N, C-alpha and C positions, 0 to 999 in steps of 0.2 A: 469502570476507572480505570482514566484512561493510563495508558503508560509511559506521559510523559507530559505534564504541564509548562507551558509556555515561559520563558523568561519575562517575555516582558508581550505586549499587546496594545492598541492602541489606533487608530483612527489615522488616514489620510485622505485629503479632503482634496479634491480636484474639481475646480468648472462645479463647484455645490455640492456633490457626490460625494458621501462618506464610502471611502473603503475601508474595513474592514485589515490587521493584519497580527498575524501572528510571529514571533521571532524565537527559533530553540535552540540552544548553543550561543555560545560566542567565538566558535575560531578564524582565524584569517582566512579562509577562503569561504565564502560563500556557496548556497543550492538556493536557488528562485522557484518553488514548485506555482506552476502559470493556472489559475483556475480554471476549470474546464468549462465547456454551456452551462449557460445559470440554472437546470433543472437537478443540481446538485451544488455542493459548495468544498469549503479546502478540506472538508471532514474526508475527502475524497483520497485524500495521499496518511490519513491515519499509522496505516502497515511501512510508514516512509521515515515520518518525521522523528521519531522517535530513534530510532535507528542512526540514521544520517546525519543526525546532530550531534552526536559523538565527538566527530570528524571536522562539521562546517558547522557555521552557523547557516541554521537550515529557517527561508523566512516566509512564509505563505499567507495569501489572501483569496479573501472572498471577491471572488466578483460582482460587478452592482449585479442589483435582479436578486441577490440572496444572503443566505448567512445573516451575520450580523451588516453587511453594506446596505446600500438603499437599495431602492428599487422606484428611479424614474419614471415619470407618467407618458412622461413622449417616445418616440418610435426613434423620431432621433440622434437617442439618447443611445444608442444599442449599435451604435456603425461600428465598424470593423476600427475605424482610427479613435473612435474612445478606449476600445479594449486595449487598441496598441497606448497608448499616452495611459490608462488606467499603469500600465504595468514600469515603463519609465517614471510615471509617478511614485511611484511603492520605491524603487530603486533609488529614485532620489533621494524623497525623503530619508529611508533611512538610508544611508549614503552607501551603496553600492554600487563600485563601480564597473567594477565589472562579476559576472556571474557564473555558473554553472547552472545551467536551465534543464526542470523533470515539464514538460504540456504532455497532459490527458486529453485528448481527444481536441475538442476547442483549441485546451490550452498548446498542444504539437502544430496547431497551424500559428499561432502567436508566436511559438518560439521562434518557428522557422520568420517569423516576418521579426522578432528581432534580431535572428542573426544575421538574417539576408541585406537592413538598410541599419541596421548602431553592431558594425562587429566588433566593434569597440568595448560593449558589456557584455560581451559571451564568450565566455573561454570554451565549453562544449554546449552540447543541446541532447537531450534523450527525453524523444519523442514519442509516449506509447498511446496507440491507434488513434491517430495522430486522423484529423481531418485535411486533405487535400488537396488541390486546387485544380488537377492536373491528374489525369488515368482515362480507365474506362469509365462510362459513364457512370453517377453514382446513383443508388435504390432512388428508381422511382416514384419508391410513398414515402420520400423524403421530399420530391421536387414542390415549389412554388405551385404548381397548376391543382397537386396531389394538398395541399394545403389550405389552398382557397377554394375548391370545389363543394356545391352544396350536393350533401348526401340525404337518401331518404333513413338508411340506419348507419350505424358505426361502430363493424368487425376487425378483429383483425387490427391493421396498416391501415383502415381508412379511419381511427381513431386519430390520424396522426392529421389535425385538421382541425380549421381556427371556431369551428363555430361548436364543435363539440368539446372541446376547452375552454369555451365558456361556457358550458353544459354542462357536461362531466368532470373534471381536470384532475379530482383524483385517482378515479380508473385511467388515466389514460396515464398518468405518471406511474400506477403500478404497472399496465400493461408496457411503456416503454424502456424501467425499470428492468421488466422480467428478458428484456430483451438484447439491455445489457447486461446482466448476468444468464448467456445462453448455454456455458455449461452446466452438464448435472452437477448436484450439489454444493448451489450458490442458494443455498436458504438465509445464510446470515448475509452475505454480500445486498442481496433484492432486499432486505430487511432495511440494512441500513441503508440503502438506496432510495428505499419508498420512504423513509423518516427524512431522509433528505430531501426529498422532493416539494413531501409535501405544505415545508417551509416557505415558500415562493407559490403563485398563483399563475393559473389561466392567462389574466389578460400582458403580464408582468413577460411571462415566454413567449405572449404571440410577438411582443411587441421586439423581442429577441428574432423571432423570424423576419418579421416584414422590414426587421431593418438589413435584411441581408442582400433586399432592392435597391441600396446603397450603395453606388462604389466606393471603394476606399483608393484614396489619394496616392496612390501606392501602386502600383503593377504587382500580383499577383500568378504571376504564368508560370513557365518553365522556368522564363529565366531570374524570378526571383528563389527558385532552386538551385539555381546557377551560381548566384553571387556567395550560396555559404562556403563557408572557406574555417569554420572552424570544427572541430571532431564531432561528427550525428553520429546518435544511435536509435538506428530504429527498431519500438519491441511493437509484435501486432499480431494477433489472435486470427490463422488461417476461418474462424469462423463465425468472424465478427458480423456481424449484422446489424449493425452502425455504419460505422467507415469499412467499405471495402479492402478488403490486404490487396488489391490489386491496385487501389490508387498511392496506395503506400511505397508498391514495389515500387509505381513509377516517379514519385517520391525523391526515392530512394537510389534511382536513375541519374535522376539532374546532381544529388550535393555530391561532389566531388571524395574521392577515400573515405565515404558513410556504411557504417557498417549498417546490418540488417537482420533479426532474429527472429523466425515466425515461434509462434507458440500452437504447436499443436492441437486442434480440438479448442483454443483458445476462442471468448468473448471480447468484450471491445473495452475490457480493464485487468488486465493480468495484473495491473498493479494492486489490486482486491481481491483475487479470486487464488492468482499464484504469488503472490507475494516475497516467500523464503527464494522461488526464480526468479523473479524481478528484482529485490533489492540485490540479488547474487551480480549479474549480467550490468546493474548496473556501477555498479561496484569495483565489478573489475572495469570495465569498459575508461572509468576513471583511473583505475590504477595504467594501466597501461596506456593510454592514450595524453592523458596528463601526468601523470608518473606519482600522481598523491596520494601514494602507501601507507592501509592504516596501518598505527603501530604495532596492531597483533597479530597483523598478518607473516611476519618473518617468522618461518617457523625454526623451533627451536633444534639445534643440535643434542644426537645423541651424543649421552657418556658412556659408555663402556658397554654391556649387553643387558643390563635389566628393563626385564620390559618396566611401559606407562601405562598405568589408569586414568582416566575423568572419572567420575563417581557423580549422581545427579541425585539428588536428595532431596527429592518436597517438602517443604516449609508447612505445609499441613496438618499440621498432627507431630507433635518432637518423636510418634512411636518409629514412624520411617527412619529418620536420623538413629535412633538407640540402636535399629536391626541394619541400616547401613551401618555403624561404624561396628556393629559385632562380625557383619559379614566381610567387613577391610581390611580389619583383625587378623581374619580366622584364614583371610587369600593370603596377607604377608604372612604367616607360618607356612605357611607350604611354598608359598614361595617366596623369600627370605628377599632374590634382589627386588622385587617391586615395588613400584612409587606409585602414592595413589593422590593425586588433586580432586581438592573437591571444589565443580561452581555450586555454591549453595546459597539458600539470605538468610536474615534475619526469622526465626528465631533460630535455627541450624548453624548458622553462623558462629554460635556463641559456644553452644554443646558442639563443638568440630572442636574449637578452640582449647575447651577444659579440659578434652582430652588429645593434645598437642598433636590435631590433626592438620594438614595444609590446602588451606584454600588460598586455592585459585586465585590471581587479583582480580578482574575479569567478573569476577561474584558483585564489587560494587556497583556494578550498570548493571543490573538483574532490576526486572520491574517487580515490584513486590504483590507474587502471590496473596501471601499473606491477608495484605491491605485491600485487594480486592474479596476477596471470604469476606472480611469482617465488615464490610460497604455493603454488600449481598443480604446476610444475615441480619434478617430481623430481630425482634426479641425473643419468638420465639421459634420462627424457620428457615429454611435454609434451601432455597433451592433450589440441588446440585446441578444440574444436566443445566437448565438457564444460565446461573452465572458461570459454568464452562464457554456457555457459548460466548458472554459477556466479554468474557475473558480472551477474547483474543488478539483483542491491539494489545496484551497483556503478553500472550503469548509468545505473537513473532516477534515481538523485540528480544523478547529472553531466548528464545533460535536461533534468530542471527549472532547475538553474543554469547550463547554456547557452540557455535559453527565455524568462531572466530580465535575460538579456545580451539577448538580439535585442529585446526587448519597449524594454530603456531604449536602444537602443544606435541605434536608429531605421535598421535592414543596410537597403543596398543587395541585399545578396548575404552569403551564405554561404558559403566554400569546407569543405568536410569532410570531410578526408582520412582512409579508413578508420573514418568516424564510426558507426557501424553502430545507436547507438544513435539517433542523432537520425532516419536515414532509415527508421528503426520506426516510431517516436513517431510525423512527419509524417506518413507513407502513412497509419496506423490512423486518427491521427486531423489530417484534411489544415483545418480550425477551426484549430488550434494554430498551421501556419504563417505567418509574419509575412514572410518574406523570400525571395527568389526564393535553391535551392538549387544549386550545383553541387559534385554527389554523387564520390569519387575513391576508387578500389579495384584492390586489385591481380587479386581474385579475387569473381566475384560466386556465390554458393551454398554448401551447403553440400556435403560429401561421406564418408560414415561411411569409419572405420576399418575393415579388415576382424576386428581385434578383437573389435569392437564384438557383431557377430552382426545377429541380424534385430532387433530393439528397435531398438539406434543407428538403421541402416537406416529402420523407421520417423519416431525422432524426427527425423533431418535433412530426410525426405521430407516431414514433417508442419510443420519451420522455414522447406524451400524455398515449399512452399502457404501460407505463410500470408503471405507478404508479409515476413518480417524480411531479406529482405534485396533487397527492389525497388528501386528505382535513386527516388526524391523525387523 
């Protein structure tokens, strides 16, 4: 289940090429998520759009060559000039005068070009794992000579080769996605990326690479970066196997007043592998540099000496809710000055309201975990482990909502019943932890279903080793 569906979607046509777009939210300020290389499409931003669309009108579109957009046959259709013109055409068609840009990889380069040559259209730019045109030489394995070389065999990076894409594009796609997601415990991101990659083809991607030999009508040297005057945030993994960390640093050095955050051990896509960290970095950057503060982020003033707790109760079965209400009542009996706010969703909210408990207003923004489980269930079966893996988009949306509630509420304690997302993200990013955590669960760990075979045994072991279930 998607955490949030677009409020509007459609096509923008430029020079006969259809570009598919989606719009989330209707706030006055706009965020434009620019396509990465056409090996993936706009779902690469699935961990950002549901969250940021609570504050902004968020627009994303599939770049030519993948997703629901067209795949022109001519190499010249994939020049840098055309990709830039596509971005401007989408902005014009959707009445975007000025926007905050977010660009991953190739999208980071396009955001830089827009900021340099169309500054009136850009309020700020966030460049993640960005392609840079300057700095130390890029990886030789991505060079044009490597791409066109004739080879007897294709192992490792020799698969980055024109002939091999014509012979066995799916194998290259899997290889490349695994190198994008170079961090341990990235199985879900790899699975998603391979699925998006096979929605395009070897001949289409060959066109995108060969079009790089056609120089654009604008300068992309150091002078381009020096022209950028808007606030810029670089986020880059120091283990990026696709774009050298040092090349992003070189671009950062030329952009006056820009900020640079290194993700230690991070690969090419921190937005997907570390979404809680990346979303927080972007949100904080927007707050500081543009003064667009999330309404929920102002800290609540403490009244008196009473303690405050935020209680999360799983909606998957009302037994959790009944147990949690009993726990809260006993806690208030022992500590009469304790106040409890509940971050919960239907049907638990109905049970809480009937019990005269206070439901936090941000509960209304939670994506429905119950609905996800219903959609995952067959008439007679539910594969709980795979259902939870596929709930990743819902869980990151709900975690970001939870994080805002914690930052707003100045809580002494968070009580989380079956809140796997809280446990995971606070364990992975302890700097985000803003309160003590009491985590309740009936079972710790994952076990494979016999029908899942060796692959599921590998996945469950990987999740257990990753600390996805380690108490916070």
